[in-house]
Backbone as numpy.savetxt, mean C-alpha at the origin, in Angstrom:
# Nx Ny Nz CAx CAy CAz Cx Cy Cz
26.68 -21.38 27.04 24.84 -20.96 26.83 24.84 -19.66 25.70
24.89 -18.68 25.05 24.05 -17.18 25.09 22.97 -16.28 25.15
22.90 -15.12 26.38 22.14 -15.08 26.03 21.31 -14.45 24.69
20.22 -13.67 24.86 19.12 -12.90 23.80 19.33 -11.77 24.07
20.21 -10.27 22.80 20.05 -9.58 23.67 18.79 -8.80 23.12
19.35 -8.32 24.80 18.00 -7.41 25.58 18.17 -5.68 25.25
17.11 -5.02 25.88 17.46 -3.36 25.48 15.96 -2.99 26.48
16.22 -2.57 27.65 15.57 -2.36 28.78 14.69 -3.78 29.25
15.37 -4.72 29.72 14.98 -6.23 30.28 13.92 -6.83 29.11
13.77 -6.51 28.05 12.54 -7.02 26.33 13.99 -6.93 25.30
13.53 -7.99 25.08 14.00 -9.06 23.71 13.95 -8.52 22.39
15.18 -7.79 21.57 15.64 -6.65 20.57 15.60 -7.48 19.82
16.06 -9.62 19.63 16.40 -10.43 19.05 15.83 -11.51 19.39
14.75 -12.23 19.11 14.63 -13.87 18.95 15.73 -13.85 19.01
16.13 -15.78 20.39 17.20 -16.40 20.39 16.95 -17.59 18.61
18.43 -17.34 18.29 18.34 -18.00 17.45 17.72 -19.85 17.93
17.14 -19.82 16.50 16.17 -20.90 16.31 14.67 -20.52 16.30
14.72 -19.35 17.26 13.17 -19.70 17.07 12.84 -18.59 16.20
11.25 -19.16 15.95 10.31 -18.39 14.68 10.50 -16.14 14.68
10.64 -16.25 14.40 10.06 -14.71 14.45 8.35 -14.33 14.69
8.10 -13.26 15.21 7.22 -12.87 15.15 6.94 -11.84 14.15
5.94 -11.66 13.56 5.24 -10.90 12.47 4.29 -9.81 13.40
5.14 -8.92 13.27 5.17 -7.13 13.85 4.42 -6.49 12.12
3.49 -5.91 12.30 2.88 -4.38 11.39 3.76 -3.53 10.88
4.40 -3.36 10.17 4.61 -2.40 10.26 4.95 -0.79 9.09
3.23 -1.39 8.59 2.90 0.19 7.78 1.81 -0.54 7.55
1.28 0.22 7.12 -0.70 -0.12 6.23 -0.53 0.59 5.59
-1.24 1.23 4.19 -1.26 2.30 3.20 -2.03 2.35 2.55
-2.55 3.08 2.29 -3.29 2.85 0.09 -2.41 4.06 -0.34
-2.91 3.59 -2.00 -2.28 4.70 -2.34 -2.31 6.03 -2.55
-1.48 7.18 -2.45 -1.61 9.10 -2.81 -3.13 8.60 -3.02
-4.32 9.76 -2.60 -5.46 9.65 -2.88 -5.37 11.21 -3.91
-4.15 12.06 -4.55 -4.31 12.76 -5.39 -5.08 13.13 -6.92
-5.59 10.94 -7.43 -6.47 10.95 -8.30 -8.19 11.24 -8.03
-8.35 11.15 -6.83 -9.73 11.26 -6.54 -9.88 12.99 -6.42
-8.17 13.73 -6.91 -8.69 14.93 -6.57 -9.85 15.39 -8.17
-9.66 14.88 -8.83 -10.67 15.35 -10.60 -12.10 15.13 -9.45
-12.63 13.43 -9.03 -13.72 13.42 -8.48 -14.40 14.18 -7.71
-14.19 14.75 -7.00 -14.34 16.50 -6.12 -14.89 17.51 -7.12
-13.39 17.67 -7.86 -14.16 19.14 -8.43 -15.94 18.49 -9.30
-15.24 17.05 -9.66 -16.86 16.84 -10.84 -17.92 16.44 -9.75
-17.72 16.54 -8.54 -19.21 16.26 -7.40 -19.12 18.06 -7.23
-18.21 18.52 -7.04 -18.47 20.35 -6.80 -19.43 20.57 -7.80
-18.96 20.54 -8.79 -19.43 20.90 -10.43 -21.20 20.46 -10.52
-21.31 18.94 -10.40 -22.49 18.72 -10.32 -23.20 19.58 -9.17
-23.03 19.61 -8.00 -23.91 20.16 -7.26 -24.50 21.44 -7.50
-23.50 22.22 -8.57 -23.17 23.45 -8.88 -24.37 23.35 -9.70
-24.21 23.29 -10.49 -24.97 22.53 -11.51 -26.56 22.19 -11.49
-26.70 21.10 -10.36 -28.46 20.78 -11.02 -28.73 22.00 -9.87
-27.59 22.68 -8.55 -28.75 24.09 -7.87 -29.05 24.54 -8.92
-28.48 25.60 -9.18 -28.03 25.56 -11.10 -29.54 26.36 -11.51
-29.76 24.96 -12.07 -30.19 24.72 -13.21 -32.36 23.92 -12.75
-32.00 23.20 -11.26 -33.23 23.05 -10.93 -34.36 23.92 -11.21
-35.62 23.72 -11.83 -36.61 24.19 -11.13 -36.76 25.32 -12.17
-35.44 25.21 -13.49 -35.05 26.52 -13.80 -34.56 26.44 -15.44
-35.59 24.80 -15.85 -34.96 24.25 -16.90 -37.00 23.99 -18.08
-36.01 24.43 -19.20 -37.19 24.56 -20.46 -38.41 23.33 -19.94
-39.64 24.37 -20.51 -40.17 22.66 -20.01 -40.81 21.46 -21.11
-39.94 20.75 -21.49 -40.12 19.62 -21.69 -38.36 19.11 -20.54
-38.29 19.30 -20.05 -37.09 18.38 -19.34 -37.47 18.61 -17.49
-37.72 18.06 -17.04 -38.12 17.78 -15.50 -37.47 17.72 -15.03
-37.67 17.79 -13.57 -36.37 18.43 -12.34 -36.16 16.23 -11.83
-36.63 15.34 -12.59 -36.65 14.51 -12.25 -34.96 14.45 -13.34
-35.54 14.43 -14.60 -34.39 14.78 -15.37 -32.62 14.75 -14.99
-32.41 16.40 -15.08 -31.76 16.36 -14.18 -30.99 15.42 -13.23
-31.50 15.44 -12.44 -31.63 14.31 -11.03 -30.94 13.13 -11.26
-31.34 12.89 -12.35 -30.51 11.00 -12.16 -29.47 11.83 -13.61
-29.31 12.69 -14.60 -28.06 13.42 -14.79 -27.36 12.77 -13.99
-27.81 13.80 -12.82 -26.32 13.82 -11.73 -26.31 12.80 -10.77
-26.53 11.95 -10.93 -27.04 11.27 -9.30 -25.65 10.11 -11.08
-26.52 10.50 -11.82 -25.55 9.02 -12.88 -24.23 9.26 -13.16
-23.65 11.14 -12.76 -22.41 11.44 -13.08 -21.65 11.69 -11.95
-22.88 10.90 -11.11 -21.52 11.72 -8.54 -21.62 9.88 -9.25
-22.06 9.30 -9.83 -21.96 7.50 -9.49 -20.76 7.23 -10.74
-20.76 7.48 -11.70 -19.52 6.93 -12.59 -18.16 7.41 -12.61
-18.45 8.68 -11.68 -17.21 9.79 -12.17 -16.31 10.09 -10.27
-17.62 9.42 -9.40 -17.23 10.12 -7.92 -17.13 8.58 -7.29
-18.23 8.02 -7.56 -18.59 6.85 -6.34 -17.51 5.44 -6.38
-17.71 5.28 -8.02 -16.70 4.55 -8.68 -14.89 4.37 -8.41
-14.82 5.81 -8.82 -13.24 5.62 -8.64 -12.48 5.62 -7.20
-13.49 6.21 -6.32 -13.01 6.08 -4.51 -13.27 4.17 -4.35
-14.22 4.02 -4.53 -14.18 2.40 -4.64 -13.53 2.04 -4.26
-12.85 2.17 -6.09 -11.45 1.26 -6.65 -10.04 1.78 -6.01
-10.03 3.07 -5.14 -8.82 3.48 -4.34 -9.24 3.17 -3.13
-10.10 2.68 -2.39 -10.50 1.64 -1.44 -9.63 0.52 -1.07
-10.24 -0.45 -2.54 -10.38 -1.64 -2.35 -9.07 -1.71 -2.92
-7.78 -1.05 -2.46 -6.72 -1.66 -2.80 -5.45 -0.79 -1.38
-4.49 -1.64 -1.23 -4.59 -2.34 -0.15 -2.94 -2.45 0.46
-1.57 -1.76 0.86 -0.35 -2.64 0.76 -0.11 -2.49 2.23
0.79 -3.83 2.55 0.26 -3.81 3.98 2.53 -4.59 4.15
3.10 -3.76 5.14 4.45 -4.29 5.08 4.50 -4.44 6.63
5.01 -6.27 6.63 5.34 -7.16 8.31 6.42 -7.27 8.32
6.49 -7.30 9.73 8.96 -7.90 9.63 8.51 -9.26 8.85
8.32 -9.46 8.00 7.76 -10.39 7.43 7.95 -10.43 6.07
7.00 -9.81 5.58 6.81 -9.51 3.46 5.79 -8.12 3.21
5.97 -8.38 2.71 4.93 -7.48 1.74 4.12 -7.52 0.58
2.40 -7.09 1.66 1.59 -7.80 1.62 0.80 -6.49 0.07
0.00 -6.52 -1.40 -0.78 -6.09 -1.94 -1.91 -6.95 -2.34
-2.98 -5.64 -1.68 -4.19 -6.64 -1.67 -5.98 -5.70 -2.64
-6.07 -6.59 -3.53 -7.26 -5.30 -4.60 -7.88 -6.43 -4.92
-8.85 -5.30 -5.22 -9.89 -6.79 -5.77 -11.49 -5.95 -5.74
-12.60 -5.86 -6.12 -13.08 -5.27 -5.80 -14.96 -6.23 -5.40
-14.94 -7.12 -6.36 -15.82 -8.78 -5.98 -15.12 -10.07 -5.41
-14.23 -9.50 -5.99 -12.56 -10.63 -6.48 -12.05 -9.79 -6.17
-11.49 -10.71 -4.43 -9.58 -10.04 -4.24 -8.29 -10.72 -4.89
-7.79 -10.01 -4.84 -6.78 -10.52 -4.94 -5.39 -10.08 -4.13
-4.36 -10.63 -4.20 -3.74 -10.69 -2.97 -1.97 -11.23 -3.27
-1.53 -10.23 -3.32 0.37 -10.81 -3.20 0.85 -10.09 -2.80
1.62 -11.52 -2.58 2.63 -10.99 -1.43 5.04 -11.67 -2.06
5.62 -10.96 -0.73 6.92 -10.86 -1.34 7.47 -10.72 -0.11
8.42 -12.02 -0.08 9.47 -12.14 0.97 10.35 -11.05 1.58
10.69 -10.66 2.79 11.57 -9.56 2.17 13.02 -10.65 2.98
12.60 -11.97 3.43 14.60 -12.98 3.60 14.84 -13.50 2.61
13.85 -13.72 1.13 14.04 -14.09 -0.58 14.88 -12.79 -0.70
14.76 -11.82 -0.37 15.80 -10.70 -0.93 14.79 -10.51 -2.07
14.71 -8.97 -2.72 14.38 -8.74 -3.61 14.79 -7.16 -3.80
14.95 -6.79 -5.09 15.15 -5.20 -5.65 14.08 -4.35 -5.63
15.02 -2.98 -4.61 13.90 -1.44 -4.98 14.78 -0.92 -5.93
13.07 -0.89 -7.34 13.29 0.48 -7.87 11.82 1.23 -7.90
12.33 2.75 -7.23 12.06 4.60 -7.13 12.33 4.60 -8.43
10.78 5.19 -8.86 10.90 6.02 -9.79 9.07 6.92 -9.19
9.79 8.38 -9.25 9.18 9.59 -9.16 9.26 10.07 -10.42
8.32 11.28 -10.68 7.48 11.38 -12.26 7.68 13.28 -11.48
7.79 14.34 -12.79 7.37 15.23 -12.05 6.13 15.37 -10.88
5.20 14.93 -11.52 3.42 15.37 -10.59 4.43 15.02 -9.69
4.71 12.98 -9.22 4.64 13.03 -8.27 6.13 12.86 -7.17
6.75 13.88 -7.56 7.81 14.69 -6.63 6.31 15.71 -5.98
5.82 16.45 -7.06 5.68 17.84 -6.69 4.64 16.84 -5.08
3.28 15.24 -5.72 2.37 15.51 -4.13 3.42 14.49 -3.18
4.63 14.12 -3.19 5.06 13.71 -2.56 5.20 12.28 -2.61
5.31 11.58 -3.78 5.10 10.80 -3.62 5.74 9.90 -4.33
6.06 8.95 -5.04 6.23 7.57 -5.87 6.11 6.44 -6.30
6.38 5.70 -7.24 6.10 4.15 -7.57 7.83 3.73 -6.96
6.50 2.11 -5.92 8.11 1.35 -5.87 7.66 0.15 -6.72
8.94 -0.25 -7.26 9.36 -2.01 -7.74 9.57 -2.39 -6.92
9.06 -3.75 -6.55 10.08 -5.25 -5.86 9.91 -6.07 -6.79
11.83 -6.14 -7.14 11.41 -7.59 -7.99 12.96 -8.43 -7.44
12.10 -9.90 -7.06 12.69 -10.74 -7.11 13.81 -11.84 -7.80
13.25 -11.06 -9.35 14.00 -12.31 -10.59 13.47 -13.41 -10.26
12.65 -13.85 -9.44 11.75 -15.01 -9.67 10.55 -15.11 -10.35
9.85 -14.02 -9.04 7.81 -14.43 -9.39 7.79 -12.25 -10.65
6.84 -12.38 -10.06 5.87 -11.61 -11.53 6.86 -9.92 -10.06
7.46 -8.72 -10.79 7.21 -7.41 -10.32 6.10 -7.21 -9.61
6.33 -6.67 -8.27 5.07 -6.14 -7.42 5.75 -4.34 -7.94
4.28 -3.99 -8.17 4.56 -2.65 -8.50 3.79 -1.82 -7.55
3.87 -0.09 -6.20 2.94 -0.33 -5.26 3.98 1.23 -6.38
1.90 1.37 -6.78 2.04 3.16 -7.99 1.70 3.98 -6.53
1.92 5.36 -6.09 1.42 6.60 -5.72 2.03 6.06 -4.42
2.72 6.01 -3.74 2.84 4.53 -2.66 3.01 6.67 -1.91
2.53 7.56 -1.05 2.84 8.52 -0.10 4.19 8.20 0.62
4.96 9.66 0.99 5.78 9.51 2.11 6.81 7.64 0.80
7.27 8.18 -0.41 7.51 6.90 -0.35 9.90 7.09 -0.51
9.61 7.35 -0.03 11.70 7.12 0.90 11.48 6.67 2.70
10.76 7.01 2.74 10.65 6.07 3.96 9.54 4.94 3.79
8.79 5.10 3.03 8.60 2.78 2.85 10.07 2.58 2.04
9.91 3.05 1.54 12.43 2.76 1.04 12.92 2.30 2.07
13.39 3.42 2.32 13.74 2.78 3.38 13.75 2.14 4.58
12.05 2.17 5.06 12.32 0.74 5.31 11.41 -0.35 4.72
11.72 -0.50 3.53 11.72 -1.64 2.64 13.30 -2.82 2.80
13.83 -1.68 2.60 16.00 -1.87 2.36 15.76 -2.71 4.19
15.49 -0.87 5.36 15.83 -1.87 6.79 15.79 -3.57 7.13
14.10 -4.01 6.32 13.66 -5.06 7.19 14.10 -6.67 5.59
14.51 -5.62 4.68 15.34 -6.74 4.05 16.64 -7.21 4.85
17.99 -6.31 5.45 19.01 -6.91 6.06 18.51 -7.19 7.41
17.32 -6.49 8.07 16.93 -7.46 8.70 16.43 -8.88 8.82
16.42 -9.11 8.19 15.54 -10.35 7.38 16.27 -11.48 7.18
17.49 -11.03 5.85 17.80 -11.05 5.47 19.69 -12.02 6.98
20.03 -11.17 8.04 20.64 -11.45 8.80 20.18 -12.18 10.20
19.18 -12.38 10.07 18.73 -13.54 10.68 18.69 -14.89 9.72
17.85 -15.42 9.03 18.43 -16.18 8.22 19.89 -16.45 8.06
20.38 -16.07 8.03 22.52 -16.74 7.64 21.81 -16.68 9.21
21.80 -16.23 10.31 22.45 -16.41 11.70 21.50 -17.62 11.74
20.50 -17.76 11.61 19.45 -19.01 12.07 20.29 -20.82 11.30
20.53 -20.26 10.38 21.65 -21.03 8.60 22.89 -21.68 9.38
23.32 -20.64 10.84 24.68 -21.05 10.54 24.25 -21.86 11.89
23.66 -21.71 13.01 23.54 -22.05 14.83 23.23 -23.87 13.87
23.52 -24.37 15.59 23.38 -26.07 15.52 21.99 -25.78 15.56
22.10 -27.60 16.12 20.69 -28.63 16.38 20.12 -27.47 17.36
21.00 -26.94 18.73 19.60 -27.35 19.40 19.63 -25.16 19.87
19.82 -25.03 18.53 19.91 -23.37 17.93 21.21 -22.29 18.37
22.07 -22.69 19.41 23.47 -21.64 18.98 24.28 -21.90 18.82
25.28 -21.04 18.19 26.00 -21.44 17.30 27.16 -22.49 17.82
27.58 -22.53 17.16 29.03 -24.06 18.01 28.06 -25.37 18.53
27.71 -25.54 18.04 26.49 -26.27 19.12 26.62 -28.05 18.08
């Protein structure tokens, strides 16, 4: 009977036939670089409101200025932030999960064990910000596109490692006998 491989008394791999525990590897959102325009709009709106408050001609009133500034901040600052915050990516030892949506939540998953190709695209601006776009495609489902991933090379390496480990475990489990050990 083969014993599981251990490191300091702690098993590094589960014994054959035993399902692996799903562990969190990374959870992230797209890079917030698109919110830089919102920050500039917020600064300009506060500056213009402070400058024009009590300095407008008589037909205009302060409440009109405040209403216009509030609408501008709502549409160009708060809405983009809520949209950015509503999208997240979770990478576990079993799958990649993409959640998005404000009212209705949408969830897409791609399993590491099924295998997929990883495409990385980095434009000029993305390289300046240190981000990139990762496309995961398994040939069956629609490709999973992760836009503006921070530390894109690190995420790419983690995904490639997880595919390899998942396929090694799946192959090992397929080769094991009925009691979970090879040759039985």
